[in-house]
C-alpha positions in Angstrom: -70.3 -45.0 74.2 -67.1 -45.8 76.0 -64.2 -48.2 75.5 -65.1 -51.7 76.8 -62.3 -53.9 78.1 -62.5 -57.6 77.4 -60.1 -60.5 77.7 -58.8 -61.8 74.4 -58.8 -65.5 73.8 -58.9 -65.5 70.0 -56.1 -63.1 69.4 -53.1 -65.4 69.9 -49.9 -66.1 68.2 -49.6 -64.3 64.8 -52.9 -62.6 65.3 -51.6 -60.9 68.4 -48.3 -60.0 66.8 -50.0 -58.5 63.8 -52.0 -56.4 66.1 -49.1 -55.0 68.0 -47.0 -54.4 64.9 -49.2 -51.4 64.1 -48.6 -50.0 67.6 -45.7 -47.4 68.0 -45.6 -48.3 71.7 -44.9 -52.0 71.0 -41.5 -53.5 71.8 -39.8 -56.9 71.2 -41.1 -57.9 74.7 -44.7 -57.5 73.6 -44.5 -60.3 71.1 -46.7 -63.3 71.8 -43.8 -65.8 72.0 -41.9 -63.7 74.5 -45.0 -63.3 76.6 -45.5 -67.1 76.7 -41.8 -67.6 77.6 -42.3 -65.2 80.5 -45.4 -67.0 81.6 -43.6 -70.3 81.6 -40.7 -69.1 83.7 -42.5 -66.9 86.3 -45.2 -69.1 87.7 -47.8 -66.7 86.5 -50.9 -66.6 84.2 -50.8 -64.5 81.1 -53.9 -62.4 80.6 -54.4 -60.4 77.4 -56.8 -57.5 77.7 -58.1 -55.3 75.0 -60.1 -52.1 74.9 -62.8 -52.2 72.2 -64.1 -48.9 70.7 -67.2 -50.5 69.1 -65.8 -53.3 66.9 -62.3 -51.8 66.6 -59.5 -52.5 69.1 -58.3 -49.2 70.6 -55.7 -50.7 73.0 -54.2 -54.0 74.2 -52.2 -54.8 77.3 -50.6 -58.0 78.5 -50.8 -58.8 82.2 -49.3 -61.5 84.4 -51.4 -62.7 87.3 -49.7 -64.2 90.3 -51.1 -65.6 93.6 -49.2 -66.2 96.8 -50.2 -67.9 100.1 -53.3 -69.6 98.6 -54.7 -66.5 97.0 -54.2 -64.2 100.1 -51.9 -62.1 98.0 -52.8 -61.3 94.3 -50.6 -59.4 92.0 -51.1 -58.2 88.4 -47.9 -57.1 86.6 -46.7 -56.0 83.2 -44.0 -57.2 83.0 -43.5 -59.9 85.6 -40.3 -60.3 87.6 -37.6 -61.5 87.1 -37.4 -61.5 83.3 -34.9 -58.7 82.4 -37.8 -56.9 80.6 -37.8 -53.1 81.2 -40.9 -52.3 79.1 -44.4 -53.7 78.6 -47.8 -52.2 79.4 -50.4 -51.0 77.0 -50.0 -50.4 73.3 -52.4 -48.7 71.0 -52.9 -50.1 67.4 -53.4 -47.5 64.7 -52.9 -44.6 67.2 -51.8 -42.4 64.4 -55.5 -42.2 63.3 -56.5 -40.1 66.3 -56.3 -36.4 66.8 -55.0 -35.1 70.2 -58.4 -34.5 71.8 -59.9 -37.8 70.5 -56.8 -39.7 71.7 -57.0 -38.2 75.2 -60.8 -38.9 75.4 -60.4 -42.5 74.4 -57.3 -43.1 76.6 -59.3 -41.9 79.6 -62.2 -44.2 78.7 -59.8 -47.1 78.2 -58.2 -46.6 81.6 -61.6 -46.4 83.3 -62.7 -49.6 81.6 -59.4 -51.3 82.4 -59.7 -50.4 86.1 -63.3 -51.6 86.1 -62.3 -54.9 84.6 -59.4 -55.4 87.0 -61.4 -54.5 90.0 -64.4 -56.7 89.2 -62.7 -59.7 87.6 -59.2 -60.0 89.0 -59.3 -58.2 92.3 -55.5 -57.9 92.8 -53.8 -56.3 95.8 -51.3 -54.5 93.6 -51.2 -53.6 89.9 -47.7 -52.8 88.5 -46.9 -51.6 85.0 -43.7 -50.4 83.2 -44.6 -48.5 80.1 -42.5 -48.2 76.9 -40.8 -44.9 76.0 -43.3 -44.3 73.2 -46.2 -44.0 75.8 -45.5 -40.4 76.9 -48.9 -39.6 78.5 -49.5 -41.4 81.8 -52.1 -38.9 83.1 -55.0 -41.4 82.7 -53.1 -43.7 85.2 -52.5 -40.7 87.6 -56.2 -39.7 87.4 -57.1 -43.3 88.2 -55.2 -43.3 91.5 -51.9 -44.8 90.3 -48.5 -43.6 91.5 -46.0 -42.9 88.7 -42.2 -43.1 89.0 -40.2 -41.8 86.0 -37.5 -44.2 84.7 -34.8 -43.4 82.1 -33.0 -44.8 79.1 -30.8 -43.5 76.3 -32.0 -43.6 72.7 -30.3 -42.2 69.6 -30.8 -42.2 65.9 -28.2 -44.5 64.2 -27.7 -42.4 61.1 -25.8 -40.5 60.0 -22.8 -42.1 61.6 -20.8 -38.8 61.3 -23.3 -37.1 63.6 -23.4 -40.1 65.9 -19.6 -40.0 66.2 -19.6 -36.3 66.9 -22.0 -36.9 69.9 -19.6 -39.4 71.5 -17.5 -37.7 74.2 -13.9 -36.9 73.1 -12.4 -39.2 75.7 -14.6 -42.1 74.6 -13.6 -41.5 70.9 -10.0 -41.7 71.9 -10.7 -45.0 73.8 -12.4 -46.4 70.7 -9.5 -45.5 68.5 -7.0 -47.2 70.9 -9.2 -50.3 71.1 -9.2 -50.6 67.3 -5.5 -50.9 67.4 -5.7 -53.8 69.8 -8.8 -55.8 69.2 -8.5 -58.2 66.3 -12.0 -59.3 65.7 -15.6 -58.0 66.0 -18.2 -60.5 64.9 -21.6 -62.0 65.4 -21.5 -64.8 67.9 -23.3 -68.1 68.2 -25.1 -69.9 71.0 -21.9 -71.0 72.6 -20.8 -67.3 72.8 -24.2 -66.4 74.1 -23.8 -68.9 76.9 -20.3 -67.6 77.6 -21.5 -64.0 77.9 -24.3 -65.1 80.3 -21.9 -67.0 82.5 -19.6 -64.0 82.5 -22.4 -61.6 83.4 -23.5 -63.9 86.3 -19.9 -64.0 87.5 -19.6 -60.2 87.4 -22.8 -59.8 89.4 -21.5 -62.2 92.0 -18.3 -60.3 92.3 -20.4 -57.2 93.1 -22.5 -59.1 95.7 -25.6 -58.9 93.4 -27.8 -61.9 92.7 -28.2 -62.6 88.9 -31.8 -63.7 88.9 -32.4 -64.6 85.3 -32.6 -68.4 85.0 -30.5 -70.2 82.3 -33.6 -72.0 81.1 -35.4 -68.8 80.5 -32.5 -67.3 78.7 -32.0 -70.4 76.6 -35.7 -70.3 75.6 -35.4 -66.7 74.5 -32.3 -67.6 72.4 -34.0 -70.6 70.8 -37.1 -68.5 69.9 -35.6 -65.2 68.7 -32.1 -66.0 67.4 -30.9 -65.2 64.8 -33.7 -63.1 63.4 -34.1 -60.8 66.4 -31.6 -61.7 69.1 -28.1 -60.8 68.0 -24.9 -61.7 69.8 -21.8 -59.5 69.2 -18.4 -60.4 70.5 -14.9 -59.0 70.5 -11.9 -61.3 70.4 -8.2 -60.8 71.0 -5.8 -63.7 70.6 -8.8 -65.9 69.9 -10.3 -65.2 73.3 -13.5 -63.3 73.9 -12.8 -60.0 75.7 -16.1 -58.3 75.3 -19.7 -59.0 74.3 -23.1 -57.6 73.8 -26.5 -59.2 73.5 -29.0 -57.1 71.5 -32.6 -57.3 70.3 -33.8 -56.1 66.9 -37.5 -55.3 66.6 -39.0 -53.1 63.8 -36.7 -50.1 63.4 -34.8 -50.4 66.7 -31.9 -52.3 68.0 -31.7 -52.5 71.8 -28.9 -53.4 74.2 -30.3 -56.2 76.3 -27.5 -57.9 78.2 -23.7 -57.3 78.5 -21.0 -59.8 79.1 -17.3 -59.8 79.9 -15.6 -57.2 82.1 -12.2 -56.7 80.4 -9.2 -57.6 82.5 -7.1 -55.1 80.7 -8.4 -51.8 81.9 -6.4 -49.8 79.3 -8.7 -51.1 76.6 -12.3 -49.8 76.7 -13.9 -52.8 75.1 -17.4 -51.7 76.0 -17.2 -48.4 74.2 -15.6 -50.1 71.2 -18.3 -52.8 70.9 -21.1 -50.3 71.3 -19.6 -48.3 68.4 -19.1 -51.3 66.2 -22.7 -52.4 66.9 -23.9 -48.9 65.9 -22.0 -49.3 62.6 -23.6 -52.7 62.1 -27.0 -51.2 62.6 -26.3 -48.4 60.2 -25.4 -50.9 57.5 -28.8 -52.5 57.9 -30.7 -49.2 57.9 -31.9 -49.7 61.5 -33.1 -46.3 62.7 -32.8 -46.3 66.5 -30.4 -47.7 69.2 -31.9 -48.0 72.7 -29.4 -48.6 75.5 -32.3 -50.0 77.7 -31.6 -48.3 81.0 -30.1 -45.3 82.6 -31.4 -45.6 86.2 -28.2 -46.1 88.2 -25.3 -43.7 88.4 -22.6 -46.3 87.5 -24.5 -47.4 84.4 -25.5 -43.8 83.3 -21.9 -42.6 83.7 -20.7 -44.9 80.9 -23.8 -44.7 78.7 -24.0 -40.9 78.8 -20.6 -40.7 77.1 -22.1 -42.2 73.9 -24.1 -39.0 73.4 -27.6 -40.6 73.1 -30.7 -38.6 74.1 -32.2 -39.2 77.5 -35.7 -40.6 77.2 -38.4 -41.2 79.9 -40.7 -44.2 80.6 -42.8 -44.8 83.7 -43.4 -47.4 86.4 -47.0 -47.0 87.5 -48.5 -48.8 90.4 -51.7 -49.0 92.4 -52.0 -51.0 95.6 -54.6 -51.7 98.2 -54.5 -50.4 101.8 -53.8 -54.0 102.9 -50.8 -54.3 100.6 -49.4 -51.0 101.7 -49.8 -51.9 105.4 -48.2 -55.3 104.9 -45.3 -53.8 103.0 -44.6 -51.3 105.8 -44.8 -54.0 108.5 -42.4 -56.3 106.6 -40.0 -53.4 106.0 -40.0 -52.6 109.7 -39.5 -56.3 110.6 -36.5 -56.5 108.2 -34.9 -53.5 109.8 -35.6 -54.9 113.3 -33.9 -58.3 112.6 -30.8 -56.5 111.3 -30.4 -54.6 114.6 
């Protein structure tokens, strides 16, 4: 008997959240309220799928279905774009119950059932998934014809602080000490500070010629739903002005850096390193186990984050697309090159 995939209608709200809480692969973004906010702001339909092993749920995965051009183009994503969400994809409740061979067998059965359901019910032209770092085995995707691209982030244990401090590069430790002599305040911010950091981030993107594609309405809904219990805003002030900030998410035993804010005008003060270190201390005081920097996929970002001494971790972007989609993508790419000539 294999794993049968069905759409979940009864597992909503707190029922869904209780289900994912027992899953080591689950992140803050898997929570039902966050899924509904993404659905609201991406013009997509949320589809919750589960793989049943008899009466027990072996796996669940949230998808977002999008149609373009009157259904001529159909896309299934986890997560949707643009939401600022790096991880989603399948999670496995009670996965600790399974031995290695049993886990692999059921994972393959689930993937086959998932593909069968998607192919017969949804019929998308492309399926795109970004897994969490706790899902280390993506072979069932590969064996089902998906392409897999490794992605990276930095994660470290918060305690003991003495070990965390020793991992920080010597130049960054000196920068943190210098910043401590200059910065007068480090504190949790409020909604006004949150808005200030978002505006600063959008302005910084604009200065670099990059479009900031997260809508204010989306970000405000996230704040209203998850602050102050999970969404934490940290700011540094000097002479009563904000000179640095960090927007984080706390879920289960992990604090994650979600969005950054102000680029300091005074280049002699490394506010970013200072605020990361102070946030790490804050997490240690609350017995939070892990700190995830949420991304190490571009040289400029990795250059700074690597100096904090966190461990490099891998997650995966997996995708399967139809021949029609691949052909259309190539044609559009060639056309874009042609019009730039």
